[in-house]
N, C-alpha and C positions, 0 to 999 in steps of 0.2 A: 434390532436386526444384525447383533452381532453374531458371528461365525456360521452367518450365511455363506454358502458362494454364491460367485455371480449369477450362476444360472437359477439357482433356489430362489435366490433374490429377487430376480425378475420374475418369477412365477409368482410372487406375493405380491406383484404391482402390476397396474394397469399399463405399464410402461414394456411389458415384456413382448406385446405385438409389437411394440416401438422400435425393435432390433431388425426390423423390415425395412425401414427407414435407411438405415446405416449402409446398406447395399443400394439402395436407390440411385438412380444416374443422375449425378450432378448434384447430388444433395451432401452428402458428407464425402469429400474425397480423405480415402485411409492414407497413413503413412507410410512410405516404403521401409523395408526391414532396416536398412541402413539408417534412414531417417529415426527410426524407434532407438536403434544403437545408440547413436549421436544424442539426440533430443531427449530421451526418455519421457516418455507421457506416462501419466499416472495410469494404471488398471484400471479398466471399466469395473467398478466394484459399487454395490448399494451400501448407504444412500448416496447419490449422487449431490456432493457439496459443493454448492453454490454459494457459499455466505460468507466466505473469510477471505473473498480477494486474493487468493492464492494465483502463482503460475500453474499451470496444469502440465507444463513441462520442468524438466530438470530434476536433479542436476545433470549436468551434461554430461557428455562421456569424460571430457578433459577435467572436468572438476572432479568425478566421482576416482578417476584414476591420482588425482592429487591427494586427495582424502584418503584413500587405501595405502598410498605410499608413507603417508605421515604417521600411520601406525605405529611405526618403525621408533618413532621419538616421540610417542605417546607418553613415554614416562618422565619426560620432559615438562617442567611449566614453560608456558608460552612467552615468556618476557623476551626472550632471545630471539623470537621468530617474529615478534610484532614490527620491527623496523621496516621490513623488507615492503611490507603491506603497505604501512603507515607511507613509505616514500611512493608507491604505486598511485597511491589515492592524492596524495599531494601534488604529484605531477598531472594527474586524470584533473584536478580541480585548479590549480595555476596557482597555488597558495605553497608557502614552506611548511615544511613537517611539523612544525610547532604549532600550526593551525589545526591538526588533526587530533579528534579523538575518537577511538576505537571503542565499540559499545556492542553487546550481546544483542543485536537486533536493535534499529532504531528507536523501539517502545523505550528500551533502556534509557538511551539518551534523552527522550524527553522526560522520562520520570526523574532523572538526575537532574534536568534543567528546572525543572518544577521546584523540587526542593532546595536546587542550589540560589535560586533569583526569586522565589515565590515566599518563601519563608518570612512571615512577619508583614505581609502585604495582601496586594491582590495580583490576579491575573486576568487579562482583560481577552475574552475570545467572544466569538460567536455561537450559537446553535440553531440545528446539529452542526458538530463535527467530530473528529478524532477525538476522543475523551481521557487517552492513559495519561497525559499529564495533570489533567485539571482533578482528577479521581484520585491521583497519587499526591497532590500538592496538597489538597484538603485534609487528607489524614494526617500533616504535618501542620495546621492551622493556618493555612492559606483562603484566602476569601476567593471565589470567581464572581467576577462580575460579568453576567452573561447579556450579550448583546444578540436580538433575534438577525437572522438571515434578512435581508432586503425581501422584498415583495417577486422580485427575482430569483430569489434563492442564491444569492450572494453574500460575501462578507461584506458587512457595512464597513466598511472604512472610515467614511465620516463620521459615524455615530462612535466609534470606537476611539478616534484620535479625539474627540470630544470629551469622554470621559477619562482620558488620561489625566493623573494628578499626581501629587506627591507619594501618596500612597501604591501609586502602580510600579509593580518589581517587574514586570515582564508582560508583553502582549503576545499572544497565541494566533498566527496563521497557518492554515493548512491549504497548498496551493498546487495541485489542483485539491478541492476541499473531497475529503470522505464524509458523508456518504454521497455527495450531488456530482460529483465529477467534473465540477465547473472550474474554471479557470478566469483569474482577475485579469483586467487587462495591463497589459506589460508595463505602459509608463505609470498608470496609476498606482501599481503596486510598488513599484519603485520609490516614486515620488514618497508613498507612504512610509515605507520601510525608511528610508532616508531622514525623513523629517522626525519620524516619533523616536527613533534610536538614538535622538538626541536628546531625549526626554528619560527613556526608558530602555530595556532590553528589549528586541523585538525577536522571537522566534520564527523562522519560517520552516515547517514539515514540507520539505518537499519528497515525501513517499513514491508519488508517482510521478516525477518530472520526466522519467525516460520515455513515459506514454505521450507528453505533449505533442499535439500536433502542428501548433502555431510555428511557423519559421522562426528562428533566432528568437525564441523567448527567453528572456536573460533567468539566471538564478541568482537569489539573493546573495550568494557567493560573491558577486562583484561588490557589493555593499562591504562584504567582510577584507576583501581586499584594500579598500578604501579606509580600513581602521574603523568602522562603524560597529555600534554595540547590537549585532547582530548575529543569530546562530542559525544556522541552517542543517538539518538532519536529511542524511540520505540512508538507502535501505539496498541492500543486496536479496532482500525477500521477494521482491514482485518479479521484475522482469527477468532477474540473474537467476531465479528458481529454486533460492536457498532459504525461504521462510523457517525449515526445521531446523536449519544449522545455526540459525540466530547470528548474524552478520549485520552491523550498520556503522555509520560513523557520524560523526559531527565535526562541522567547519566552523571556526569562530577566530577570532583575533588571540593573537599568544596570551594574554593577560587573561580572558573568558576562557579559551580552553584549558588553561592550568587548573582552574576553579573548578571547573567539571568534570576533567581527569583525576584529580583528587576525591572526588563522590563515586565515582564508577564502582560499583558493587560487582557486577557477574564477572565482567572482563571477557576476554574470549578464549578460545581454545584451541589446539594445534590445529584441528583438523581444519575448524571454521577458516582460520587463517590461510592455510594451504587451499582451500575450495574459493576463498574471498580472492586469491592470488589468481588464480585458475579462471576465475569468472571473470574478471576485469581483462582478461587476456583474449576469451573468448568471443570474438566480434561475431564469428557466425553464429553460435546462439544467442547472443543477443539479438541481431536481425531476425532470426526466425520465431524469438519469443515476442518481437511486437508484430512482425506480420501473421501469427497466428492468431493474435488479441485483437487485431483489425479485422479477420474474417468472423471471428466469432462475436465481436461486436456489431458486424453487419447484419450478422443471422440473426440474433437477438432482435436490432433495430427492425429487420422486415418484419419481423413477427409481430411487433409491436406495433407497427405503420397497418399491418392487416386487421388487428385487434382495434386500430383508431385508440389508442392509449397515451396520453401524452406523456414525453419522455424528456430529459437533459442532454444535451450536446455533454459528451465525456472524454475528458482527456486521462481516463483512467484504464484501469481492467475490468471494470465493472458498467452498469447502466443503470442509472435509475430513471424510476418510471412511476407515473399515477396509477395504481392500480384500481382505484376507486374503492375499496373496502378496507378494513382493519388489517394490519398486516398479520397480526396476533394469529387470526382466523385464516388469514391466507397461507400464512406459514405452516397450520397445523395439517390444511388440505393438501398442500403440496407436497408435507412430509409424508402423507399417505400414499401418495403416487410415487414417493421415491426420491422427491428433490428437497433439499435443503435450501432455502434461500434466507437472505440477510434479515438481522432482527429489526424491531422497530424501530425509527430515529425519530424521537417526539420533537417538536408537536406534528411532524409529518408522517402521521400514523396512517395514513393511506398511500404511503408512496413505498417502493419496494427497490432495494439495491441487489441486482444479481448480477453476481461475479461471472467474467469470461471462463469457461471449460476448454478442453478439449472440444473440437468438433463434432464428435459423437455425443460429446453430454449436452450441449447447448441443442442438438436436434432433438435430444428427449425431453430437454427442460423446454423447447418450443412448443412439442406435441401437449406437453402436460399443462401447459397455462392456457393453450387453446381450449382444451377440455374445461379446464376450470373457467375462463373469462369470457370464452370466445361465444 
């Protein structure tokens, strides 16, 4: 479909008629011209990609202006500009600046942690989850001790704790988990991380933390503040809409942060630093992103309820539902209709992860999934 205009692409799919939905009364409210300028929704273009958990909005107007202005100092290395962003992040997390490690997207942070702590031993985690750390660590000789999710599709904290030995270099948690979107009970995960971090390093991937709807849910940064061997990763790719800019950070006690910082490979760049500073200051865009994600998830869930398809409560920017058919085949069928869905997540091969998009994109997904599974 490369090179097709939006109009031509729509002609090649059964979704062309779906555009009529977009103007339907009360179905998909359109953004005002001012909202489009400020929040920068991605253009309607085919195929509609709802498989990568990207924010369909952003970078915001303030972030775009900050990046444009930074081109004037693009000839400089970024080291001299890091400090101001690190200071903002440290204040946000309630720690001193020597607790913060900037990385080119939190995925780099996961990979760095995997080789820093995992080499020569094992990493314990559950499957399915976000795999970047484990896949990279395996290349460096780390053994991965895979624990299945529980029957309720939660991280099996009891089993993980049982498996920790002197060979265990790190325990990896993704909370909320990708691809399930599920959230561990606050008291239980806090107790687990505190207890296990006395025996090995615990890594808490909190890429989707901003989407959590449970009031006062704690970040494991609280344990970092107490000096535990806990590392927390956060990203500006999701709610801040900077997935293509590559900006994230790790939070760890200074001794661990130094080890991680020494192994960072990609580092950041001037435009990413300035975009990050603008993102953290742009509270309006932050609220807008969360609200639109809430609306998009509600639209998806309404359709799943109509189709009587089981799904999990999501504390993320996607919904994980049981499609009842092999996702590889479903993905091919949906692609023919111009919709890209999430990849398979073995062993849950009949479950589908669908990212929230713009409301227009979600309306077209809903139409397509009804045609396929209705």
